N, C-alpha and C positions, 0 to 999 in steps of 0.2 A: 548559593548555588551558581555555578558558572553558566554564562549564556550558552555555551556549547552544549551543556547537558540539557538545558531547557529546550533548545532547538531540537535535540535528539528525541526528547520525550514527546514534543509536539509532532515530530515526523512519525514516530511510532503510532501515536493516536490517529493521525491522519491516514496512515497506512492501514490500520485496522479498519477504519471506516470505509476506505476505498475497497479493501478486500471483501468486506461484507456486502457492499453495494455491487461489486463485480459478481459475487456468487449469486446474489438475488437476481441480477440481470441475466445471468446464465440460465436461471430457472424460469424466466419469463416466457410468455406466449410467443413473442417474436423470435426469441432465441430458439425455442422449440421448433418453429417453422424453419429457421435457418439450419438447425441441426438436421432436420428431416431432409431438406433439399441439398444442402452442401456438405453435411457431415461435420460442420464446426459451428460453434455458437457465434453470436453477432460480434462484430469488431469492438463495439462498446464494452461488452462484457469482458472480452479478452484484455483490452487495454486497461480497464479498471482493475482487473485482477493483477496484471503485471505491475501496474503503478503502485498498487497496495503492497505487493511483495518488495518492490524496490524501496519504497518509503520505510517499511519496517526494517529492512536490512541496513539502510543508511542511518536511520534514527538509532538503531541499536549500536551501530558502530560509533556514532557521535557520542552516545551516552556512556559508552564503556572506555573510550580513549581518555587516559589521564591528561590533565592540563599541564602545560609546560611552565607556565608562569608561576608567580608567587600566589599567595592567598589574596582573594578579591573580596 
């Protein structure tokens, strides 16, 4: 397996973990207070969710791009 594909798979896994953590952080007590007073969840929940989505997209892209070189 090419290193590019391994990195892509690792990024997808890290992205899923970040996304789950971001969703859990959005459902936390502090995020509920933030939603009540400001109308939006905490910055931490938002950034974890965005980071998870970016990692999933980047990892999927790396995993699906065919390699240019010969067989390794």
